[in-house]
N, C-alpha and C positions, 0 to 999 in steps of 0.2 A: 415802150410797152411790150413789144416783142423783141427779144434781144437780137434775133437774126433771121432774116429771110435768105433763102438760097434761090437765085433766079437762074433758070436754064432755058435756052432756046430763044433768048432775046438778043437783039443786035446792040452793039455798043452805042450807036447814035440815038437810041431810044431809051436806054436803061435809066438815065437820070430821071426822066419824067415818069417812067414806069414805077420807079421807087417812090416818087413824090405822090403818085396816085395811090399806091399801096399804103403809104403812111396816112394819107387823108381818109381813106375808107376804113382803115383799121381803127383810127382814132374815133371816127363817128360810131362805129359798131360797138367798140369795147370800152369807151371812156367811162361809162357809168356802171357797167356790169362786170368789167374785168374779163380775163381770159378763162376759158374752161381748163380742166386738166388736160394737157397736151400729151400726145404719145411720143414726142421728141422735143428737144430744145430748139430745133430749127423747123420752120415751115418751108417746104420746098414748093416753089411755084414754077411750073414747067409749061412753056408754050409749045404746043404740038398741033400745027395746023392740019394734020392728017386726021385728027379726031373729029367725029361728027358733032360733038357737043362738049362743053366744059364739064368737069366733074371733080368732086371731092372724093379722093381715093380712099375707100374703106378697107380694102383687103391688103394692106401693107402695115408694117410695124412702125411707121412714122407719119408725120403730117405731110400730106402731099395734095396739091391742087393742080389740075391740068386746065389750061385755057387754050382757046384756039383763035384768039383775037388776031387781026391782021397787023402787020408792021406799022407802028406809030398810030394805031387807032386807039388812042389812050382812053377814050370814054367808053368804047366797046370793052376794053380791058377792065375799066372800073366797074361796068355793069356785070361782067362775068365774075370778077374776083369777089365782089361784094356778095353775090349769090352764094358762091362756094364757101365764103367765110361764115355765112349763115348756117350752113351745114356743119362746119367746124365748131361753131359756137355751141351748138346743141349736141355735139358728139354723135353725129348720125351713124358713125361706124359701129356703134354699139347695137344698132337696130337693123343693120344691113344683112340680107335684103328684107325690107319690111313688108309683111304680107297681111296686115290686119285691116287694110282698107283706109288707113289714115295718112298714107304717104303724101297725099295731095295737100294736106295741111302744112307739112314741112316745106313742100315745094312753093306753095303760095307765100309762106312767110319769108322764104329766101328771096323770092321776087321782090317782096317788100323791102328787104335789106338793100337790094340794088336801087330801088326808087328813093329810099331814104338817104343812102350814101351820095347819090348823084345830086339830089336836091340840096343837101348840105354843101357839097362842093360848089354848086352854082351860086352860093351866097358869099363865098370867100374870095376876096380880091386876090388875083394872082394868075399865073400862067394857065391854070386849069378852068378858070371861071367861065369864060365865053363858050368854050366847047361843051362844058357841063350844062349850061343854059340851053344850048341848041339841042343837046341829046335829051334833056328832060322834056323839051317841047315835042320831040319825036315820040318819046315814050307816052306822054300825056294823050297823044292822039290814038294810041293803040288800046284795044280791049276796053273801051269806054262806051261801046255802042249797046250794051246790055245793062238793064237795071237789075241788080241782084236783089231779089226779094224772096220771101218764103216760098211762093209758088215756083219761081225759077229754080230755087235750091231743091225743092222736092222733085222737080222734073229731071234734074241733073245730078242728083246725089249718087245714083248708081255709077254713072260715068266717072264721077270724082273718086269714088271708092275703088274703082278699077285702075286708076292712074298710078303709074310708077315714075312719072316724070312730069315736067311742067306742061300740062295740056292746055287747050283753049279754055276749058272750064276752070282750071286752076288759075290761069291768068285773070279771068274775071273775078275770081274770089280774092286774088291779091289786091285788086283795085278796091273791092268792097272793104277789105280789112284796113287798107291804107287810109280810106276815107272815114272809117268808123272809130279807129283807135289811134291815140297819140303815138308818135314814133318811139319814144322811150319805152312805152308799154309793149309795143310790138317786139322790140329787141329783147326785153326782159322775159316776156311770155314765151318767146322762141327758146330761150335758154332753159326754161323750166321743163321743156319737153323731155330733156334727158333724165328727169326724175319720174316720168309717168309710166304707168304699167302698160306694157304692150299686150294687145289682145282684147282690150275692153270694147264693149259696144260704143257707138258714137256718143250717146248720151252719158254713159258712164265715164267715158274719156273726158268729155267736157266738164263734168262735175268734179272729177279729180283734179283737173287742170285749174279750174276756177278756185277750188279750195287752196291750192298752192299759191295762185296769183293774189287773190284777196282784193284786187282792184275793182272799184265800181265800174270803171270802163276798161275792158280787157278784151283780148282776142277770144278767149272761150265764151265770154258773155255775148260778144258780137255774133259768134256762131250759134249760140243758143237761141238768139232772136230769130235766126233763119230756120231753125229746126222746130219752132213752135207750130203746132198743128191747129 
């Protein structure tokens, strides 16, 4: 699907499984929606453990993802690379830095990419399956102690709109979206963000998004349900 990845900062003894993980999550994310228009023929994946957090690099002229997963922590790598591929899928570099209060939506959806990719990996017999099952179990126990409902959303909407990274509130929203919307629709609706107008109000943004999506069950519709007063 992608002709070439360039891996930097990985050790030789882990590279085969890193490549296998990358192929697995890439297939899960892009098999039905294809790739967006890329800034380069290669996607550079760099491990730099000095970085505080993984990132999809927006301010360069080619596709670059930085991870900080530990040596041979393949499922941590899967979690990180899936999230950043979510940003790549929707060409987030076009909106960076985003200042319209909707960045939390992209972050929550990219968290969903990680959950979806690892869940799919856990179903496939092979060297990645057992570890993926264990990692999914760990993730399932996190950020599930809050029931996201209209009242909760109303109380936390300001905090969400101020978020520029994956905050606690955005984690909760990712779990809500994952439970409310089929995986294929999440991946497709995330891609549609690159067509949306930046700077709209929340309700205008969801309306434009839903008009593009057209699905009866979709991410914008799920968010509309929370915004009802």
